[in-house]
PQR file of N, CA, C, O and H, with PARSE charges and radii, in Angstrom:
ATOM      1  N   UNK A   1     -20.700 -52.408 100.519 -0.4000 1.5000
ATOM      2  CA  UNK A   1     -20.762 -52.090  99.029 -0.0000 2.0000
ATOM      3  C   UNK A   1     -19.467 -51.022  98.855  0.5500 1.7000
ATOM      4  O   UNK A   1     -19.126 -50.246  99.748 -0.5500 1.4000
ATOM      5  N   UNK A   2     -18.923 -51.109  97.763 -0.4000 1.5000
ATOM      6  CA  UNK A   2     -17.889 -50.214  97.554 -0.0000 2.0000
ATOM      7  C   UNK A   2     -18.368 -48.815  97.078  0.5500 1.7000
ATOM      8  O   UNK A   2     -19.577 -48.599  96.998 -0.5500 1.4000
ATOM      9  H   UNK A   2     -19.201 -51.740  97.038  0.4000 1.0000
ATOM     10  N   UNK A   3     -17.513 -47.913  96.777 -0.4000 1.5000
ATOM     11  CA  UNK A   3     -17.726 -46.545  96.383 -0.0000 2.0000
ATOM     12  C   UNK A   3     -16.737 -46.097  95.449  0.5500 1.7000
ATOM     13  O   UNK A   3     -15.590 -46.543  95.502 -0.5500 1.4000
ATOM     14  H   UNK A   3     -16.531 -48.088  96.842  0.4000 1.0000
ATOM     15  N   UNK A   4     -17.125 -45.166  94.511 -0.4000 1.5000
ATOM     16  CA  UNK A   4     -16.249 -44.583  93.684 -0.0000 2.0000
ATOM     17  C   UNK A   4     -15.439 -43.445  94.154  0.5500 1.7000
ATOM     18  O   UNK A   4     -16.010 -42.554  94.782 -0.5500 1.4000
ATOM     19  H   UNK A   4     -18.056 -44.804  94.467  0.4000 1.0000
ATOM     20  N   UNK A   5     -14.182 -43.373  93.924 -0.4000 1.5000
ATOM     21  CA  UNK A   5     -13.313 -42.222  94.464 -0.0000 2.0000
ATOM     22  C   UNK A   5     -13.086 -41.422  93.290  0.5500 1.7000
ATOM     23  O   UNK A   5     -13.055 -41.921  92.165 -0.5500 1.4000
ATOM     24  H   UNK A   5     -13.718 -44.097  93.413  0.4000 1.0000
ATOM     25  N   UNK A   6     -12.915 -40.097  93.534 -0.4000 1.5000
ATOM     26  CA  UNK A   6     -12.726 -39.078  92.414 -0.0000 2.0000
ATOM     27  C   UNK A   6     -11.252 -39.039  92.102  0.5500 1.7000
ATOM     28  O   UNK A   6     -10.641 -37.980  92.245 -0.5500 1.4000
ATOM     29  H   UNK A   6     -12.940 -39.692  94.448  0.4000 1.0000
ATOM     30  N   UNK A   7     -10.674 -40.081  91.705 -0.4000 1.5000
ATOM     31  CA  UNK A   7      -9.257 -40.138  91.422 -0.0000 2.0000
ATOM     32  C   UNK A   7      -8.881 -39.094  90.378  0.5500 1.7000
ATOM     33  O   UNK A   7      -7.918 -38.345  90.537 -0.5500 1.4000
ATOM     34  H   UNK A   7     -11.171 -40.941  91.589  0.4000 1.0000
ATOM     35  N   UNK A   8      -9.627 -39.067  89.364 -0.4000 1.5000
ATOM     36  CA  UNK A   8      -9.291 -38.130  88.168 -0.0000 2.0000
ATOM     37  C   UNK A   8      -9.352 -36.685  88.649  0.5500 1.7000
ATOM     38  O   UNK A   8      -8.591 -35.831  88.196 -0.5500 1.4000
ATOM     39  H   UNK A   8     -10.410 -39.675  89.235  0.4000 1.0000
ATOM     40  N   UNK A   9     -10.292 -36.423  89.596 -0.4000 1.5000
ATOM     41  CA  UNK A   9     -10.370 -35.068  90.212 -0.0000 2.0000
ATOM     42  C   UNK A   9      -9.052 -34.695  91.071  0.5500 1.7000
ATOM     43  O   UNK A   9      -8.566 -33.565  91.118 -0.5500 1.4000
ATOM     44  H   UNK A   9     -10.911 -37.118  89.964  0.4000 1.0000
ATOM     45  N   UNK A  10      -8.600 -35.734  91.683 -0.4000 1.5000
ATOM     46  CA  UNK A  10      -7.490 -35.507  92.621 -0.0000 2.0000
ATOM     47  C   UNK A  10      -6.165 -35.451  91.816  0.5500 1.7000
ATOM     48  O   UNK A  10      -5.329 -34.582  92.068 -0.5500 1.4000
ATOM     49  H   UNK A  10      -8.995 -36.652  91.645  0.4000 1.0000
ATOM     50  N   UNK A  11      -5.989 -36.304  90.922 -0.4000 1.5000
ATOM     51  CA  UNK A  11      -4.701 -36.463  90.119 -0.0000 2.0000
ATOM     52  C   UNK A  11      -4.688 -35.858  88.826  0.5500 1.7000
ATOM     53  O   UNK A  11      -3.585 -35.578  88.355 -0.5500 1.4000
ATOM     54  H   UNK A  11      -6.668 -37.010  90.717  0.4000 1.0000
ATOM     55  N   UNK A  12      -5.735 -35.602  88.158 -0.4000 1.5000
ATOM     56  CA  UNK A  12      -5.665 -35.143  86.922 -0.0000 2.0000
ATOM     57  C   UNK A  12      -5.104 -33.751  86.682  0.5500 1.7000
ATOM     58  O   UNK A  12      -4.598 -33.156  87.632 -0.5500 1.4000
ATOM     59  H   UNK A  12      -6.631 -35.829  88.541  0.4000 1.0000
ATOM     60  N   UNK A  13      -5.163 -33.146  85.383 -0.4000 1.5000
ATOM     61  CA  UNK A  13      -4.416 -31.876  85.146 -0.0000 2.0000
ATOM     62  C   UNK A  13      -4.741 -30.801  85.998  0.5500 1.7000
ATOM     63  O   UNK A  13      -3.884 -29.961  86.275 -0.5500 1.4000
ATOM     64  H   UNK A  13      -5.575 -33.629  84.611  0.4000 1.0000
ATOM     65  N   UNK A  14      -6.031 -30.728  86.500 -0.4000 1.5000
ATOM     66  CA  UNK A  14      -6.391 -29.613  87.300 -0.0000 2.0000
ATOM     67  C   UNK A  14      -6.725 -30.127  88.795  0.5500 1.7000
ATOM     68  O   UNK A  14      -7.422 -29.456  89.557 -0.5500 1.4000
ATOM     69  H   UNK A  14      -6.727 -31.410  86.275  0.4000 1.0000
ATOM     70  N   UNK A  15      -6.191 -31.326  89.134 -0.4000 1.5000
ATOM     71  CA  UNK A  15      -6.441 -31.912  90.359 -0.0000 2.0000
ATOM     72  C   UNK A  15      -5.858 -31.131  91.513  0.5500 1.7000
ATOM     73  O   UNK A  15      -4.906 -30.373  91.332 -0.5500 1.4000
ATOM     74  H   UNK A  15      -5.626 -31.871  88.516  0.4000 1.0000
ATOM     75  N   UNK A  16      -6.396 -31.299  92.656 -0.4000 1.5000
ATOM     76  CA  UNK A  16      -5.986 -30.481  93.815 -0.0000 2.0000
ATOM     77  C   UNK A  16      -4.694 -31.090  94.315  0.5500 1.7000
ATOM     78  O   UNK A  16      -3.896 -30.378  94.924 -0.5500 1.4000
ATOM     79  H   UNK A  16      -7.169 -31.915  92.804  0.4000 1.0000
ATOM     80  N   UNK A  17      -4.461 -32.294  94.102 -0.4000 1.5000
ATOM     81  CA  UNK A  17      -3.262 -33.016  94.658 -0.0000 2.0000
ATOM     82  C   UNK A  17      -2.205 -33.263  93.603  0.5500 1.7000
ATOM     83  O   UNK A  17      -1.279 -34.031  93.863 -0.5500 1.4000
ATOM     84  H   UNK A  17      -5.110 -32.872  93.607  0.4000 1.0000
ATOM     85  N   UNK A  18      -2.284 -32.672  92.453 -0.4000 1.5000
ATOM     86  CA  UNK A  18      -1.412 -32.889  91.431 -0.0000 2.0000
ATOM     87  C   UNK A  18       0.038 -32.567  91.813  0.5500 1.7000
ATOM     88  O   UNK A  18       0.933 -33.384  91.596 -0.5500 1.4000
ATOM     89  H   UNK A  18      -3.037 -32.049  92.241  0.4000 1.0000
ATOM     90  N   UNK A  19       0.259 -31.429  92.357 -0.4000 1.5000
ATOM     91  CA  UNK A  19       1.611 -31.085  92.864 -0.0000 2.0000
ATOM     92  C   UNK A  19       2.178 -32.023  93.849  0.5500 1.7000
ATOM     93  O   UNK A  19       3.338 -32.425  93.764 -0.5500 1.4000
ATOM     94  H   UNK A  19      -0.468 -30.766  92.533  0.4000 1.0000
ATOM     95  N   UNK A  20       1.299 -32.402  94.859 -0.4000 1.5000
ATOM     96  CA  UNK A  20       1.697 -33.300  95.941 -0.0000 2.0000
ATOM     97  C   UNK A  20       2.156 -34.622  95.337  0.5500 1.7000
ATOM     98  O   UNK A  20       3.150 -35.209  95.765 -0.5500 1.4000
ATOM     99  H   UNK A  20       0.356 -32.076  94.929  0.4000 1.0000
ATOM    100  N   UNK A  21       1.390 -35.085  94.309 -0.4000 1.5000
ATOM    101  CA  UNK A  21       1.675 -36.332  93.689 -0.0000 2.0000
ATOM    102  C   UNK A  21       3.050 -36.306  93.064  0.5500 1.7000
ATOM    103  O   UNK A  21       3.902 -37.171  93.267 -0.5500 1.4000
ATOM    104  H   UNK A  21       0.583 -34.607  93.962  0.4000 1.0000
ATOM    105  N   UNK A  22       3.202 -35.245  92.285 -0.4000 1.5000
ATOM    106  CA  UNK A  22       4.477 -35.002  91.552 -0.0000 2.0000
ATOM    107  C   UNK A  22       5.642 -35.104  92.577  0.5500 1.7000
ATOM    108  O   UNK A  22       6.550 -35.930  92.484 -0.5500 1.4000
ATOM    109  H   UNK A  22       2.510 -34.542  92.120  0.4000 1.0000
ATOM    110  N   UNK A  23       5.531 -34.233  93.506 -0.4000 1.5000
ATOM    111  CA  UNK A  23       6.598 -34.230  94.531 -0.0000 2.0000
ATOM    112  C   UNK A  23       6.909 -35.534  95.202  0.5500 1.7000
ATOM    113  O   UNK A  23       8.058 -35.934  95.390 -0.5500 1.4000
ATOM    114  H   UNK A  23       4.794 -33.562  93.582  0.4000 1.0000
ATOM    115  N   UNK A  24       5.833 -36.167  95.549 -0.4000 1.5000
ATOM    116  CA  UNK A  24       5.996 -37.512  96.169 -0.0000 2.0000
ATOM    117  C   UNK A  24       6.642 -38.585  95.340  0.5500 1.7000
ATOM    118  O   UNK A  24       7.557 -39.272  95.795 -0.5500 1.4000
ATOM    119  H   UNK A  24       4.900 -35.842  95.396  0.4000 1.0000
ATOM    120  N   UNK A  25       6.141 -38.739  94.051 -0.4000 1.5000
ATOM    121  CA  UNK A  25       6.569 -39.727  93.170 -0.0000 2.0000
ATOM    122  C   UNK A  25       7.976 -39.412  92.459  0.5500 1.7000
ATOM    123  O   UNK A  25       8.738 -40.314  92.111 -0.5500 1.4000
ATOM    124  H   UNK A  25       5.398 -38.181  93.681  0.4000 1.0000
ATOM    125  N   UNK A  26       8.222 -38.174  92.294 -0.4000 1.5000
ATOM    126  CA  UNK A  26       9.388 -37.706  91.489 -0.0000 2.0000
ATOM    127  C   UNK A  26      10.367 -36.807  92.236  0.5500 1.7000
ATOM    128  O   UNK A  26      11.257 -36.181  91.659 -0.5500 1.4000
ATOM    129  H   UNK A  26       7.603 -37.441  92.577  0.4000 1.0000
ATOM    130  N   UNK A  27      10.147 -36.776  93.593 -0.4000 1.5000
ATOM    131  CA  UNK A  27      11.006 -35.930  94.366 -0.0000 2.0000
ATOM    132  C   UNK A  27      12.434 -36.570  94.712  0.5500 1.7000
ATOM    133  O   UNK A  27      12.717 -37.740  94.458 -0.5500 1.4000
ATOM    134  H   UNK A  27       9.424 -37.284  94.062  0.4000 1.0000
ATOM    135  N   UNK A  28      13.160 -35.797  95.227 -0.4000 1.5000
ATOM    136  CA  UNK A  28      14.662 -36.244  95.522 -0.0000 2.0000
ATOM    137  C   UNK A  28      14.649 -37.515  96.391  0.5500 1.7000
ATOM    138  O   UNK A  28      15.524 -38.362  96.211 -0.5500 1.4000
ATOM    139  H   UNK A  28      12.930 -34.846  95.433  0.4000 1.0000
ATOM    140  N   UNK A  29      13.653 -37.693  97.369 -0.4000 1.5000
ATOM    141  CA  UNK A  29      13.591 -38.761  98.258 -0.0000 2.0000
ATOM    142  C   UNK A  29      12.788 -39.960  97.736  0.5500 1.7000
ATOM    143  O   UNK A  29      12.565 -40.962  98.416 -0.5500 1.4000
ATOM    144  H   UNK A  29      12.942 -37.005  97.515  0.4000 1.0000
ATOM    145  N   UNK A  30      12.384 -39.785  96.515 -0.4000 1.5000
ATOM    146  CA  UNK A  30      11.576 -40.943  95.855 -0.0000 2.0000
ATOM    147  C   UNK A  30      12.393 -42.346  95.930  0.5500 1.7000
ATOM    148  O   UNK A  30      13.611 -42.355  95.747 -0.5500 1.4000
ATOM    149  H   UNK A  30      12.565 -38.971  95.962  0.4000 1.0000
ATOM    150  N   UNK A  31      11.760 -43.370  96.171 -0.4000 1.5000
ATOM    151  CA  UNK A  31      12.358 -44.683  96.166 -0.0000 2.0000
ATOM    152  C   UNK A  31      12.658 -45.251  94.863  0.5500 1.7000
ATOM    153  O   UNK A  31      13.422 -46.206  94.725 -0.5500 1.4000
ATOM    154  H   UNK A  31      10.771 -43.362  96.320  0.4000 1.0000
ATOM    155  N   UNK A  32      12.058 -44.666  93.906 -0.4000 1.5000
ATOM    156  CA  UNK A  32      12.219 -45.265  92.402 -0.0000 2.0000
ATOM    157  C   UNK A  32      13.650 -44.907  91.912  0.5500 1.7000
ATOM    158  O   UNK A  32      14.116 -43.772  92.008 -0.5500 1.4000
ATOM    159  H   UNK A  32      11.437 -43.891  94.019  0.4000 1.0000
ATOM    160  N   UNK A  33      14.273 -45.913  91.408 -0.4000 1.5000
ATOM    161  CA  UNK A  33      15.537 -45.792  90.864 -0.0000 2.0000
ATOM    162  C   UNK A  33      15.538 -45.093  89.563  0.5500 1.7000
ATOM    163  O   UNK A  33      14.477 -44.939  88.958 -0.5500 1.4000
ATOM    164  H   UNK A  33      13.894 -46.835  91.330  0.4000 1.0000
ATOM    165  N   UNK A  34      16.770 -44.617  89.049 -0.4000 1.5000
ATOM    166  CA  UNK A  34      16.694 -43.832  87.877 -0.0000 2.0000
ATOM    167  C   UNK A  34      16.214 -44.541  86.669  0.5500 1.7000
ATOM    168  O   UNK A  34      15.705 -43.934  85.727 -0.5500 1.4000
ATOM    169  H   UNK A  34      17.632 -44.741  89.540  0.4000 1.0000
ATOM    170  N   UNK A  35      16.383 -45.887  86.695 -0.4000 1.5000
ATOM    171  CA  UNK A  35      15.814 -46.797  85.623 -0.0000 2.0000
ATOM    172  C   UNK A  35      14.343 -46.660  85.437  0.5500 1.7000
ATOM    173  O   UNK A  35      13.832 -46.788  84.324 -0.5500 1.4000
ATOM    174  H   UNK A  35      16.797 -46.381  87.460  0.4000 1.0000
ATOM    175  N   UNK A  36      13.693 -46.415  86.453 -0.4000 1.5000
ATOM    176  CA  UNK A  36      12.194 -46.413  86.461 -0.0000 2.0000
ATOM    177  C   UNK A  36      11.566 -45.119  86.499  0.5500 1.7000
ATOM    178  O   UNK A  36      10.376 -44.971  86.216 -0.5500 1.4000
ATOM    179  H   UNK A  36      14.108 -46.311  87.357  0.4000 1.0000
ATOM    180  N   UNK A  37      12.449 -44.025  86.893 -0.4000 1.5000
ATOM    181  CA  UNK A  37      11.912 -42.803  87.076 -0.0000 2.0000
ATOM    182  C   UNK A  37      11.253 -42.023  85.852  0.5500 1.7000
ATOM    183  O   UNK A  37      10.339 -41.212  85.992 -0.5500 1.4000
ATOM    184  H   UNK A  37      13.415 -44.145  87.123  0.4000 1.0000
ATOM    185  N   UNK A  38      11.844 -42.377  84.609 -0.4000 1.5000
ATOM    186  CA  UNK A  38      11.264 -41.811  83.381 -0.0000 2.0000
ATOM    187  C   UNK A  38       9.750 -42.411  83.204  0.5500 1.7000
ATOM    188  O   UNK A  38       8.769 -41.743  82.876 -0.5500 1.4000
ATOM    189  H   UNK A  38      12.587 -43.036  84.494  0.4000 1.0000
ATOM    190  N   UNK A  39       9.766 -43.617  83.451 -0.4000 1.5000
ATOM    191  CA  UNK A  39       8.418 -44.299  83.285 -0.0000 2.0000
ATOM    192  C   UNK A  39       7.291 -43.763  84.306  0.5500 1.7000
ATOM    193  O   UNK A  39       6.134 -43.509  83.973 -0.5500 1.4000
ATOM    194  H   UNK A  39      10.563 -44.159  83.718  0.4000 1.0000
ATOM    195  N   UNK A  40       7.769 -43.646  85.479 -0.4000 1.5000
ATOM    196  CA  UNK A  40       6.888 -42.971  86.463 -0.0000 2.0000
ATOM    197  C   UNK A  40       6.432 -41.601  86.149  0.5500 1.7000
ATOM    198  O   UNK A  40       5.269 -41.247  86.344 -0.5500 1.4000
ATOM    199  H   UNK A  40       8.709 -43.853  85.750  0.4000 1.0000
ATOM    200  N   UNK A  41       7.486 -40.711  85.587 -0.4000 1.5000
ATOM    201  CA  UNK A  41       7.047 -39.428  85.218 -0.0000 2.0000
ATOM    202  C   UNK A  41       6.088 -39.386  83.936  0.5500 1.7000
ATOM    203  O   UNK A  41       5.194 -38.544  83.852 -0.5500 1.4000
ATOM    204  H   UNK A  41       8.431 -40.998  85.429  0.4000 1.0000
ATOM    205  N   UNK A  42       6.324 -40.338  82.949 -0.4000 1.5000
ATOM    206  CA  UNK A  42       5.429 -40.485  81.957 -0.0000 2.0000
ATOM    207  C   UNK A  42       4.013 -40.735  82.420  0.5500 1.7000
ATOM    208  O   UNK A  42       3.076 -40.064  81.989 -0.5500 1.4000
ATOM    209  H   UNK A  42       7.050 -41.022  83.018  0.4000 1.0000
ATOM    210  N   UNK A  43       3.867 -41.698  83.294 -0.4000 1.5000
ATOM    211  CA  UNK A  43       2.517 -42.051  83.810 -0.0000 2.0000
ATOM    212  C   UNK A  43       1.869 -40.832  84.525  0.5500 1.7000
ATOM    213  O   UNK A  43       0.681 -40.589  84.315 -0.5500 1.4000
ATOM    214  H   UNK A  43       4.628 -42.244  83.644  0.4000 1.0000
ATOM    215  N   UNK A  44       2.598 -40.067  85.354 -0.4000 1.5000
ATOM    216  CA  UNK A  44       2.060 -38.874  86.007 -0.0000 2.0000
ATOM    217  C   UNK A  44       1.747 -37.920  85.030  0.5500 1.7000
ATOM    218  O   UNK A  44       0.656 -37.355  85.117 -0.5500 1.4000
ATOM    219  H   UNK A  44       3.563 -40.264  85.524  0.4000 1.0000
ATOM    220  N   UNK A  45       2.528 -37.637  84.098 -0.4000 1.5000
ATOM    221  CA  UNK A  45       2.317 -36.637  83.103 -0.0000 2.0000
ATOM    222  C   UNK A  45       1.039 -36.788  82.051  0.5500 1.7000
ATOM    223  O   UNK A  45       0.387 -35.844  81.604 -0.5500 1.4000
ATOM    224  H   UNK A  45       3.414 -38.096  84.028  0.4000 1.0000
ATOM    225  N   UNK A  46       0.835 -38.187  81.762 -0.4000 1.5000
ATOM    226  CA  UNK A  46      -0.112 -38.503  80.992 -0.0000 2.0000
ATOM    227  C   UNK A  46      -1.591 -38.650  81.606  0.5500 1.7000
ATOM    228  O   UNK A  46      -2.616 -39.009  81.026 -0.5500 1.4000
ATOM    229  H   UNK A  46       1.364 -38.954  82.125  0.4000 1.0000
ATOM    230  N   UNK A  47      -1.394 -38.244  83.035 -0.4000 1.5000
ATOM    231  CA  UNK A  47      -2.599 -38.285  83.854 -0.0000 2.0000
ATOM    232  C   UNK A  47      -3.550 -39.614  83.791  0.5500 1.7000
ATOM    233  O   UNK A  47      -4.775 -39.617  83.671 -0.5500 1.4000
ATOM    234  H   UNK A  47      -0.562 -37.952  83.506  0.4000 1.0000
ATOM    235  N   UNK A  48      -2.699 -40.716  83.901 -0.4000 1.5000
ATOM    236  CA  UNK A  48      -3.324 -42.044  84.044 -0.0000 2.0000
ATOM    237  C   UNK A  48      -3.708 -42.214  85.376  0.5500 1.7000
ATOM    238  O   UNK A  48      -2.879 -42.742  86.117 -0.5500 1.4000
ATOM    239  H   UNK A  48      -1.704 -40.713  83.999  0.4000 1.0000
ATOM    240  N   UNK A  49      -4.952 -41.830  85.910 -0.4000 1.5000
ATOM    241  CA  UNK A  49      -5.310 -41.776  87.196 -0.0000 2.0000
ATOM    242  C   UNK A  49      -5.230 -43.026  88.049  0.5500 1.7000
ATOM    243  O   UNK A  49      -4.757 -42.996  89.186 -0.5500 1.4000
ATOM    244  H   UNK A  49      -5.626 -41.401  85.308  0.4000 1.0000
ATOM    245  N   UNK A  50      -5.713 -44.151  87.467 -0.4000 1.5000
ATOM    246  CA  UNK A  50      -5.548 -45.464  88.084 -0.0000 2.0000
ATOM    247  C   UNK A  50      -4.080 -45.857  88.303  0.5500 1.7000
ATOM    248  O   UNK A  50      -3.725 -46.150  89.445 -0.5500 1.4000
ATOM    249  H   UNK A  50      -6.097 -44.176  86.544  0.4000 1.0000
ATOM    250  N   UNK A  51      -3.246 -45.884  87.339 -0.4000 1.5000
ATOM    251  CA  UNK A  51      -1.843 -46.302  87.659 -0.0000 2.0000
ATOM    252  C   UNK A  51      -1.144 -45.244  88.598  0.5500 1.7000
ATOM    253  O   UNK A  51      -0.214 -45.615  89.314 -0.5500 1.4000
ATOM    254  H   UNK A  51      -3.534 -45.646  86.411  0.4000 1.0000
ATOM    255  N   UNK A  52      -1.572 -43.938  88.610 -0.4000 1.5000
ATOM    256  CA  UNK A  52      -0.930 -43.131  89.535 -0.0000 2.0000
ATOM    257  C   UNK A  52      -1.282 -43.419  90.965  0.5500 1.7000
ATOM    258  O   UNK A  52      -0.487 -43.215  91.883 -0.5500 1.4000
ATOM    259  H   UNK A  52      -2.328 -43.637  88.029  0.4000 1.0000
ATOM    260  N   UNK A  53      -2.597 -43.940  91.148 -0.4000 1.5000
ATOM    261  CA  UNK A  53      -3.007 -44.434  92.449 -0.0000 2.0000
ATOM    262  C   UNK A  53      -2.041 -45.608  92.924  0.5500 1.7000
ATOM    263  O   UNK A  53      -1.406 -45.644  93.978 -0.5500 1.4000
ATOM    264  H   UNK A  53      -3.242 -44.105  90.402  0.4000 1.0000
ATOM    265  N   UNK A  54      -2.072 -46.532  91.939 -0.4000 1.5000
ATOM    266  CA  UNK A  54      -1.273 -47.760  92.251 -0.0000 2.0000
ATOM    267  C   UNK A  54       0.165 -47.412  92.507  0.5500 1.7000
ATOM    268  O   UNK A  54       0.748 -48.117  93.331 -0.5500 1.4000
ATOM    269  H   UNK A  54      -2.588 -46.502  91.082  0.4000 1.0000
ATOM    270  N   UNK A  55       0.870 -46.377  91.897 -0.4000 1.5000
ATOM    271  CA  UNK A  55       2.219 -45.932  92.184 -0.0000 2.0000
ATOM    272  C   UNK A  55       2.348 -45.306  93.623  0.5500 1.7000
ATOM    273  O   UNK A  55       3.368 -45.445  94.297 -0.5500 1.4000
ATOM    274  H   UNK A  55       0.397 -45.804  91.228  0.4000 1.0000
ATOM    275  N   UNK A  56       1.317 -44.655  94.015 -0.4000 1.5000
ATOM    276  CA  UNK A  56       1.243 -43.951  95.259 -0.0000 2.0000
ATOM    277  C   UNK A  56       1.196 -45.076  96.347  0.5500 1.7000
ATOM    278  O   UNK A  56       1.908 -44.990  97.347 -0.5500 1.4000
ATOM    279  H   UNK A  56       0.488 -44.542  93.467  0.4000 1.0000
ATOM    280  N   UNK A  57       0.430 -46.030  96.161 -0.4000 1.5000
ATOM    281  CA  UNK A  57       0.284 -47.159  97.194 -0.0000 2.0000
ATOM    282  C   UNK A  57       1.572 -47.910  97.268  0.5500 1.7000
ATOM    283  O   UNK A  57       2.057 -48.235  98.352 -0.5500 1.4000
ATOM    284  H   UNK A  57      -0.149 -46.100  95.349  0.4000 1.0000
ATOM    285  N   UNK A  58       2.141 -48.195  96.094 -0.4000 1.5000
ATOM    286  CA  UNK A  58       3.407 -48.990  96.077 -0.0000 2.0000
ATOM    287  C   UNK A  58       4.636 -48.030  96.634  0.5500 1.7000
ATOM    288  O   UNK A  58       5.639 -48.493  97.178 -0.5500 1.4000
ATOM    289  H   UNK A  58       1.747 -47.931  95.214  0.4000 1.0000
ATOM    290  N   UNK A  59       4.436 -46.837  96.446 -0.4000 1.5000
ATOM    291  CA  UNK A  59       5.624 -45.814  96.959 -0.0000 2.0000
ATOM    292  C   UNK A  59       5.499 -45.909  98.417  0.5500 1.7000
ATOM    293  O   UNK A  59       6.518 -46.036  99.095 -0.5500 1.4000
ATOM    294  H   UNK A  59       3.621 -46.461  96.004  0.4000 1.0000
ATOM    295  N   UNK A  60       4.358 -45.860  98.950 -0.4000 1.5000
ATOM    296  CA  UNK A  60       4.142 -45.853 100.384 -0.0000 2.0000
ATOM    297  C   UNK A  60       4.622 -47.184 101.015  0.5500 1.7000
ATOM    298  O   UNK A  60       5.269 -47.199 102.063 -0.5500 1.4000
ATOM    299  H   UNK A  60       3.529 -45.757  98.400  0.4000 1.0000
ATOM    300  N   UNK A  61       4.303 -48.213 100.384 -0.4000 1.5000
ATOM    301  CA  UNK A  61       4.692 -49.578 100.899 -0.0000 2.0000
ATOM    302  C   UNK A  61       6.231 -49.558 100.917  0.5500 1.7000
ATOM    303  O   UNK A  61       6.839 -49.924 101.923 -0.5500 1.4000
ATOM    304  H   UNK A  61       3.778 -48.200  99.533  0.4000 1.0000
ATOM    305  N   UNK A  62       6.844 -49.146  99.845 -0.4000 1.5000
ATOM    306  CA  UNK A  62       8.382 -49.218  99.734 -0.0000 2.0000
ATOM    307  C   UNK A  62       8.946 -48.375 100.823  0.5500 1.7000
ATOM    308  O   UNK A  62       9.831 -48.852 101.534 -0.5500 1.4000
ATOM    309  H   UNK A  62       6.350 -48.848  99.028  0.4000 1.0000
ATOM    310  N   UNK A  63       8.484 -47.083 101.030 -0.4000 1.5000
ATOM    311  CA  UNK A  63       8.979 -46.263 102.058 -0.0000 2.0000
ATOM    312  C   UNK A  63       8.837 -46.989 103.457  0.5500 1.7000
ATOM    313  O   UNK A  63       9.781 -46.964 104.248 -0.5500 1.4000
ATOM    314  H   UNK A  63       7.766 -46.695 100.453  0.4000 1.0000
ATOM    315  N   UNK A  64       7.726 -47.595 103.738 -0.4000 1.5000
ATOM    316  CA  UNK A  64       7.596 -48.094 105.008 -0.0000 2.0000
ATOM    317  C   UNK A  64       8.391 -49.450 105.242  0.5500 1.7000
ATOM    318  O   UNK A  64       8.641 -49.899 106.361 -0.5500 1.4000
ATOM    319  H   UNK A  64       6.960 -47.615 103.096  0.4000 1.0000
ATOM    320  N   UNK A  65       8.748 -50.030 104.064 -0.4000 1.5000
ATOM    321  CA  UNK A  65       9.507 -51.366 104.207 -0.0000 2.0000
ATOM    322  C   UNK A  65      10.939 -51.268 103.613  0.5500 1.7000
ATOM    323  O   UNK A  65      11.584 -52.276 103.324 -0.5500 1.4000
ATOM    324  H   UNK A  65       8.545 -49.665 103.156  0.4000 1.0000
ATOM    325  N   UNK A  66      11.386 -50.054 103.452 -0.4000 1.5000
ATOM    326  CA  UNK A  66      12.693 -49.839 102.756 -0.0000 2.0000
ATOM    327  C   UNK A  66      13.803 -50.738 103.303  0.5500 1.7000
ATOM    328  O   UNK A  66      14.586 -51.325 102.556 -0.5500 1.4000
ATOM    329  H   UNK A  66      10.862 -49.236 103.686  0.4000 1.0000
ATOM    330  N   UNK A  67      13.837 -50.818 104.554 -0.4000 1.5000
ATOM    331  CA  UNK A  67      14.909 -51.489 105.267 -0.0000 2.0000
ATOM    332  C   UNK A  67      14.764 -53.198 104.961  0.5500 1.7000
ATOM    333  O   UNK A  67      15.736 -53.943 105.082 -0.5500 1.4000
ATOM    334  H   UNK A  67      13.200 -50.341 105.161  0.4000 1.0000
ATOM    335  N   UNK A  68      13.564 -53.629 104.599 -0.4000 1.5000
ATOM    336  CA  UNK A  68      13.495 -55.086 104.269 -0.0000 2.0000
ATOM    337  C   UNK A  68      13.481 -55.283 102.777  0.5500 1.7000
ATOM    338  O   UNK A  68      13.555 -56.423 102.317 -0.5500 1.4000
ATOM    339  H   UNK A  68      12.774 -53.023 104.501  0.4000 1.0000
ATOM    340  N   UNK A  69      13.390 -54.231 102.003 -0.4000 1.5000
ATOM    341  CA  UNK A  69      13.433 -54.497 100.565 -0.0000 2.0000
ATOM    342  C   UNK A  69      14.878 -54.292 100.013  0.5500 1.7000
ATOM    343  O   UNK A  69      15.537 -53.263 100.162 -0.5500 1.4000
ATOM    344  H   UNK A  69      13.329 -53.306 102.377  0.4000 1.0000
ATOM    345  N   UNK A  70      15.289 -55.447  99.336 -0.4000 1.5000
ATOM    346  CA  UNK A  70      16.606 -55.377  98.807 -0.0000 2.0000
ATOM    347  C   UNK A  70      16.612 -55.214  97.254  0.5500 1.7000
ATOM    348  O   UNK A  70      16.531 -56.155  96.465 -0.5500 1.4000
ATOM    349  H   UNK A  70      14.755 -56.284  99.215  0.4000 1.0000
ATOM    350  N   UNK A  71      16.716 -53.936  96.930 -0.4000 1.5000
ATOM    351  CA  UNK A  71      16.759 -53.606  95.407 -0.0000 2.0000
ATOM    352  C   UNK A  71      17.928 -54.056  94.775  0.5500 1.7000
ATOM    353  O   UNK A  71      18.093 -53.861  93.571 -0.5500 1.4000
ATOM    354  H   UNK A  71      16.783 -53.171  97.571  0.4000 1.0000
TER
END
């Protein structure tokens, strides 16, 4: 059986991981190109918890597979 995760509590305006998420997704070593950076920032700032989680998972995949991904 699945279980609910407190994503909103983690990534929301008062979330404990809010700063870490911003640093990870919008930092200088972010894999997102400038063409998508504004959209990523918009999603993070609007506190869309579900999409933020998806971006974090995709971000991790890109970082682990950067050598194989041809952008």
